[in-house]
C-alpha positions in Angstrom: 73.7 -43.5 -35.5 72.3 -41.6 -38.4 70.2 -43.1 -41.8 66.7 -44.7 -42.2 67.1 -48.2 -40.6 64.5 -51.1 -41.7 63.4 -53.1 -39.4 60.8 -56.4 -40.4 60.4 -59.0 -37.5 58.4 -62.6 -37.8 57.2 -65.7 -37.0 54.4 -67.7 -37.6 52.0 -65.7 -36.9 52.5 -61.6 -37.1 54.6 -59.4 -39.0 56.0 -56.1 -38.6 57.5 -54.2 -40.8 58.8 -50.2 -40.9 61.7 -47.8 -40.4 63.1 -45.7 -38.1 65.0 -43.0 -38.6 65.2 -41.1 -35.3 67.0 -41.5 -31.6 64.0 -41.5 -30.3 60.9 -43.0 -31.5 58.0 -43.4 -29.8 55.2 -46.3 -30.3 51.1 -45.5 -28.4 48.5 -47.4 -27.9 45.8 -49.1 -26.0 46.3 -53.1 -24.6 45.9 -55.4 -27.2 47.6 -53.5 -30.3 50.6 -55.8 -30.3 53.5 -53.2 -29.1 54.5 -55.6 -26.5 54.6 -58.9 -28.8 56.8 -57.0 -30.8 59.2 -56.1 -28.1 58.5 -59.6 -26.7 59.6 -61.1 -31.0 63.3 -59.1 -30.6 63.7 -60.1 -27.0 63.6 -64.2 -28.0 65.4 -63.2 -31.1 68.4 -61.6 -29.3 68.0 -64.3 -26.5 67.7 -67.3 -29.0 68.0 -66.6 -32.9 67.1 -69.0 -35.1 65.6 -71.5 -32.3 63.3 -69.1 -31.4 61.3 -69.4 -34.0 61.7 -65.6 -34.7 63.1 -64.0 -38.0 63.9 -60.6 -37.3 66.0 -58.5 -40.4 68.0 -55.6 -39.5 70.9 -54.1 -40.2 71.4 -52.7 -37.1 71.5 -55.0 -33.7 68.2 -54.9 -32.0 68.0 -55.3 -28.0 65.8 -54.7 -24.8 66.2 -52.9 -22.8 64.6 -53.6 -19.6 64.8 -53.2 -16.0 66.7 -51.6 -12.7 69.8 -53.1 -14.3 69.8 -51.0 -17.4 72.2 -48.3 -16.8 74.3 -51.4 -16.5 72.9 -52.5 -20.1 73.1 -50.1 -21.7 76.6 -49.2 -20.6 77.4 -52.3 -23.1 75.0 -51.2 -26.4 76.5 -49.4 -29.4 75.5 -48.7 -32.8 72.0 -50.9 -32.2 68.4 -49.9 -31.7 66.8 -50.1 -28.6 64.0 -51.2 -27.6 61.9 -50.5 -24.1 58.4 -51.7 -23.5 56.0 -49.5 -20.5 56.3 -51.3 -17.6 59.9 -50.1 -17.9 59.8 -46.9 -15.0 63.1 -45.6 -16.0 62.4 -44.0 -18.8 60.2 -41.8 -17.6 63.7 -39.8 -16.0 65.4 -37.2 -16.6 68.6 -40.3 -15.6 67.4 -42.3 -18.5 66.8 -38.9 -21.1 71.2 -37.7 -19.3 72.3 -41.2 -19.9 70.5 -41.9 -23.6 71.7 -38.5 -24.4 75.7 -38.9 -26.0 74.9 -42.4 -27.5 74.7 -43.8 -30.4 72.3 -46.1 -30.9 68.2 -45.2 -31.0 65.5 -46.3 -28.9 62.6 -47.4 -29.6 60.1 -46.6 -26.9 56.3 -47.9 -26.0 54.5 -46.1 -23.9 50.9 -45.1 -23.3 51.7 -41.8 -21.5 53.5 -39.0 -22.7 57.6 -38.7 -21.7 58.1 -35.4 -20.5 61.6 -35.6 -20.3 62.8 -36.9 -24.2 62.2 -34.5 -27.2 60.3 -35.9 -29.2 59.2 -35.3 -32.6 55.8 -35.0 -33.4 56.4 -37.6 -36.4 57.8 -40.0 -34.8 54.9 -41.3 -32.7 53.5 -44.0 -34.1 50.3 -46.9 -33.2 50.1 -50.2 -35.1 47.0 -51.6 -36.6 46.5 -54.7 -38.1 45.9 -54.1 -42.0 45.0 -57.4 -43.3 47.7 -57.3 -45.8 48.8 -61.2 -44.9 45.1 -62.9 -43.9 44.7 -65.7 -46.7 48.3 -66.8 -45.3 46.9 -66.8 -42.1 49.4 -64.0 -40.8 48.4 -60.8 -39.2 50.7 -58.2 -40.6 50.7 -55.8 -38.2 51.9 -51.8 -39.6 53.0 -47.8 -37.8 50.8 -45.6 -38.9 51.3 -41.6 -37.9 48.8 -40.7 -34.7 50.0 -36.9 -36.0 51.4 -35.2 -38.6 51.9 -31.8 -38.0 50.6 -31.4 -41.3 47.4 -32.6 -40.6 46.6 -29.1 -38.0 48.2 -26.6 -39.9 45.5 -24.6 -42.0 45.1 -21.7 -43.3 44.5 -18.4 -41.0 44.5 -15.3 -40.4 45.6 -14.3 -36.2 44.6 -12.3 -34.6 47.1 -14.0 -31.9 50.6 -15.9 -32.2 52.1 -18.3 -28.9 55.5 -19.2 -29.8 57.2 -21.6 -27.5 60.6 -19.9 -26.9 62.2 -16.0 -25.8 64.8 -16.0 -28.1 65.0 -15.4 -32.1 62.1 -16.9 -32.6 59.9 -15.0 -30.1 61.5 -11.8 -31.5 61.2 -12.2 -34.8 57.2 -13.0 -34.8 56.9 -9.5 -32.5 58.5 -8.3 -35.6 56.3 -9.7 -37.9 53.4 -8.8 -35.7 54.8 -5.7 -35.4 53.8 -4.8 -38.8 50.3 -5.9 -38.6 49.2 -3.5 -35.0 45.7 -6.2 -34.4 47.9 -8.3 -34.3 49.3 -9.9 -30.6 52.6 -12.3 -30.2 53.2 -13.4 -27.3 55.9 -16.0 -25.2 54.6 -19.0 -24.1 58.5 -19.2 -22.1 58.8 -23.2 -23.0 56.7 -25.9 -24.9 55.5 -26.7 -21.7 53.6 -24.1 -21.2 52.3 -23.6 -24.2 49.1 -25.4 -23.3 47.7 -23.4 -20.6 49.1 -20.2 -22.6 46.1 -21.7 -25.6 44.4 -22.9 -22.9 43.3 -18.3 -22.0 42.6 -18.2 -25.5 40.5 -20.4 -27.0 37.9 -17.6 -27.9 40.4 -16.1 -30.4 41.8 -17.2 -33.9 44.9 -18.0 -32.8 48.7 -20.1 -33.9 50.8 -21.7 -32.0 54.5 -21.9 -32.6 56.7 -24.5 -31.8 59.4 -27.3 -32.8 57.8 -29.8 -34.4 61.5 -32.4 -33.8 61.1 -31.5 -30.0 57.0 -31.1 -29.4 55.9 -35.1 -29.4 55.2 -35.2 -25.5 53.0 -32.1 -25.4 51.0 -33.5 -28.3 47.9 -35.8 -27.3 46.6 -32.8 -24.2 47.2 -30.1 -27.0 44.8 -31.9 -29.2 42.7 -33.2 -27.2 41.7 -29.4 -25.5 41.0 -27.9 -29.3 39.8 -30.8 -31.1 36.6 -28.5 -30.8 38.5 -25.0 -31.3 38.7 -24.9 -35.3 40.3 -21.3 -34.6 43.3 -22.8 -33.2 45.9 -23.3 -35.3 49.3 -26.0 -34.6 52.6 -24.8 -36.8 54.9 -27.4 -36.0 57.7 -26.8 -38.3 61.1 -28.4 -37.5 61.7 -24.7 -35.3 62.1 -21.7 -36.3 65.6 -22.1 -37.0 64.1 -25.2 -39.9 62.8 -22.3 -41.0 65.1 -20.1 -42.1 67.1 -22.6 -43.7 64.1 -23.4 -46.1 63.9 -19.8 -47.3 67.0 -20.4 -49.2 68.9 -17.7 -47.8 71.5 -18.7 -47.1 74.3 -19.4 -49.6 75.7 -23.0 -48.6 74.7 -25.4 -52.1 74.0 -28.7 -49.5 71.5 -27.8 -47.4 68.7 -28.9 -50.3 70.0 -32.1 -50.2 70.6 -31.7 -46.2 66.7 -30.8 -45.3 65.6 -33.3 -48.3 67.2 -36.0 -46.3 67.7 -34.6 -42.7 68.5 -38.3 -41.1 71.2 -39.2 -43.4 73.4 -35.3 -42.2 72.4 -35.7 -38.4 74.0 -38.3 -36.0 72.5 -39.4 -33.9 75.1 -39.2 -30.8 75.8 -35.2 -31.9 72.3 -34.1 -31.8 69.4 -35.2 -29.0 66.9 -33.2 -30.7 67.2 -32.1 -35.4 66.0 -29.5 -34.0 69.7 -28.4 -32.6 70.7 -29.9 -35.4 69.6 -27.3 -37.1 70.5 -24.3 -35.3 74.2 -25.6 -34.8 73.7 -25.5 -39.1 72.2 -22.2 -39.8 74.8 -20.7 -37.6 77.9 -22.3 -39.3 76.5 -21.1 -42.5 76.0 -17.9 -41.9 78.7 -17.0 -40.2 80.2 -14.0 -40.7 77.6 -13.7 -42.9 75.3 -10.2 -42.7 72.6 -13.6 -41.4 75.0 -14.1 -39.0 72.6 -16.1 -36.6 72.2 -16.3 -33.0 69.7 -17.6 -30.8 69.5 -15.9 -27.9 69.4 -12.5 -30.1 67.7 -12.6 -33.1 70.3 -10.4 -35.7 67.9 -7.4 -37.1 68.8 -8.3 -40.4 66.3 -10.5 -39.9 63.6 -8.0 -39.8 64.0 -6.3 -42.9 61.2 -6.8 -45.1 62.6 -8.9 -47.7 63.9 -11.2 -45.7 60.6 -11.4 -43.7 59.1 -12.2 -46.3 61.0 -14.8 -47.5 61.3 -16.7 -44.4 57.4 -16.0 -44.4 56.8 -17.9 -47.0 58.0 -20.8 -46.7 54.6 -21.2 -44.3 52.1 -21.4 -46.3 47.3 -21.0 -45.7 49.4 -18.7 -42.5 48.7 -14.4 -43.5 50.9 -12.9 -41.4 52.0 -9.7 -43.3 
């Protein structure tokens, strides 16, 4: 599955109207915010159709996955939007993550906790609130809102230290940048789950945290709570390091700009578990055989040439590194 899909679910009392555009969407929030009501209405419509008094409008089949028989249910679902309510513990396990990795469904997961086994985007974590738009009709209109926007944590900074999520090409690039600025230290967290500990050790310095926003969703909650009183710690969360390079205009692939404007129309969920994987594959494909040929594990030294480096850094507005 690919593309944006609008879902309208309503009855006489309540209405939900929202869009999803990636294979994993997470709905967070405490009790009484309407999360379970949404799933219940979708289940009722799927089981009873029009007689359920629920109206559901979507260009894809919407279904609820639940209970101990979830593997069998999942095996029968194709090209569907699958909702999973909190309380289904299987959603936090590696078995579930492995099972959905190559499916062509989209998944909407209701949870109060982060799910470390799944690579979901910072941009696809939502809460639900009552907008009051239908008050005069005595219908509550519940709307989705972003809990986190990557841009909300992206401010101007001249860092003393850079913490990079990975230890491969992204880290090698920023290490090269820091080598030109002796006062900037660059360290690798060696994985997104280690960023919290790395930041904890450096709260008294001007720190820039670089991570792949396309898969950093599980880490956001505790990290945002940690740094809320430390304005000297800035999160920069592009989709991925490869996205930065693609956005810099270095490649000659003319379709890249179109893809970056609407990536959901290009990325097939069955083939790419997260958008970060797609951007890596696209960059490798676009630079193959050229002087910029890209490898994720070992950075091509061409990317450390001054003019190339400057183009990539120019994408990072407000961050002074070189």
